[in-house]
N, C-alpha and C positions, 0 to 999 in steps of 0.2 A: 504494500500500500504506500503510495507516494505521500510526502509531507503535506502537499496541497490538499489532497482528498481527505486527509485525516484531520486537518485543522480548519479548513474553510467551511462556512455554512452552506447548506444546500440552497438551491433557488427558492424553495418554499419558505425556508427560514429567512432569506433575505427580503422577501416581499411581505411577510406576515407583519401586520401592524402591531405595535406593542404599546399598550396603554400605560401611562405613568402609574406607579404603584399607589394603591389606595383610592384612586378616583372612582372605582366601581361603586363605592358606597354613596356617591353623589348622583348616580344615575336615577332618573325619575322612576318611581314604581309604576307598574302597569295599572291603569284605571280600574276601579272595582267593577265587577260585572253588574249590569242592571238587574234589579230584582224583578221577578216575574210572577204572575198569577199562577198558583199551583193547580188551578182547575182548567185554565185554557191556554196558559203559556204567554199571554200578552204582557208587555212590560208595564210595571206599576211604579208609583212613586212612594215616598215615605208615608204619605197619608192614606195608604190603602187600608182596606177592611180585613177582617179575619173571619173565617168560617170554621166552626167546630164540626168535626166528623165524630159523631157520638159513638158509633160502633168501634172505630179505631182509636178513640181517645186522642185525637190529633187536632191541633189548631193550625190551620193553613192560611197563608196569605192569599188574598183574592182581590181581583179588580171589581169595580163597581157593578158591572154587568153580571158578573157571576155571583156576587154577594146579595144583590137585590132580591132575587126570587126566594131566598131562604130567610129573608128578613121578616116576612109576613108571619103573623101568628098562626095562620092556617098551615104553615109548613113546619110548625113546632114539633109535630109528631114524626117527622121524617128523619132520615139519617143525618142531614146537614142542618146546622143552625148558624145564622150570621150573628156575630157578637154585636150587641147593641152599642150605641154610642152615648147613652143617657147616663147622667149622674144625678142621683136624688139624695136628699137629706131629710131626716125626720128630726127637727129641732126640739120637738116636744118629748122625744123618747128619753127616758132615764133608766139606765141599767144599774140596779142596786148591787151592793156588794155580794149578797148571797146568790143572785142570778149570775153574776160574773164568775164567781167561784165554782158554780155548778158546771161551767164549761171545762174546768180543769186546765186552763191555759197557764203555763208557767210565766209568761210575760204580761205585757199590758196591751198587746195588739194582736188581732186575729182576722183572717179572712174566713168567712163562712159561706159554704157552697152547697147547693142541693144538686145531686146527680139524679137524672130521670131513670136511667137504666144502667146498673141496678139502682133501685130507689134507695138513696141513703143521704145522710147529712154529713158533711165533712168540714173539719176545722183545719186551717193551715196557719201555722205560726212560726216565727223565727226560732231557730234552735240555738243553744249556747255555742255551737261550733260554727255558726254563720250560715248554716244551711236552712232548708225549709222542712219542717216536720208536719206530716199529715196524720190526723187522727179522726176516726169515725165517731160521730156523736149519736147517742141514743135519741130518737125522735122526741121523747118526753123532755130531755134536757134542752133540745133545740126550742121546743114550744115554751118551756118555762122561762128561758132567757129572752125570747124574741116575740112572744105572743102579744106584747103591748105595742109593738110598732107595726104599722101597715106595710113597712118596707119588706117584711118577711113574706107577706102575701103577694107583693109586687115582684119579688125576685123571680127571674126566669132561670129554670134549671140549666146547668151546664155552661151557661154563657155569661152569667152575672155573679157577683159576690157581694156579701155584706161585709163592709170594712168597719170593724169595731175597735175602739180603744177605750180603756177604763183606767184613769189615773186619779188618785186622791179622791175617790168617791164621785168623780165626774166622768161622764161617758160621751162619746161621739159615735154616731152610726150613719154610714153612707151606703148607698147602693151604687156599685161601680161596675164597669165592664170587666170581665175576667182577665182580659189581656193586659190591663194596666198593672196587674199584680207583678208582671215581668217587665213591661215597658218602663215603669217608674224606677226600676233599679238597673236599667241598661242591660237587661239580660234577655230581651225579646228574641225568641228563636223563630226560625221559619216553621219548625214543627214543635208542637207542644205535647209532650208525653204525659199529660196529666200533671197535677200539682206535685205528685211524688217524683216525677221525672227530673225536676230541676233542683236537685239536692245541692248544687253548688251556688245557687242564687243567694245573694245577701239582700235581705229586705230592709230598706231604710224607711221606717215608719213616717219620719218627718216629710220625706219626699212624696210619699203616697198621700198623706193627709193634706199637704199643701195643694196637690193637684185636685183632690176631691173638693176641698173648700172653694177653690177657684171656679170649678165647673158645675158644682152641684146646684140643682134647682130644688126649692122647697117642695116636699112631697105633695102637700095639699094643693098648692097652686098648679103643680104639674098635672095632677089627676083631674083637677077642675077644668083645665084647658084642653084635656085630651078628647 
């Protein structure tokens, strides 16, 4: 082998561009993929709706055209339900200490949900490890704690939650869309595997309640105008 062939770069090596060391980290990242409706595939924006698949226990992103048919009450017995956008508050409801304690919640904040199939009442509350803990409530406990507020009768199974906080003998109770339970903590997923599926979510009660207070309409004025 000649000295030239041993030490000279090949033609490919001569023409290959060399980037200065370290510049790769300044290259712009690829733009994020647009989010799409999981029912029809059309592109959607951040203000899109969500549709609950009751059989699969999945919450899917949906465009307006796909969400609208499942928004009507007549479709409530079908497989799909559109998550409502309403926020209601019962300012007259007072949850006394014994009623709160009957729920068995270790903290001061809870989301209460009714599932249609199977029929059950569920409490979701922050856990000491920063996750979300789900527990099933006896219907009698649910009734004892919430029978005094019409919000419990207004609550739509699977797609809405009662957001309740009890501090120093004072209580707040809101009816909220089920998806804000995740959106408010920045953990909104494309698919929702039920409350028990998001065990890594950190629930920030102040964020959720700030949102509810801002958007909530008084229950009696809302039902009177319906």
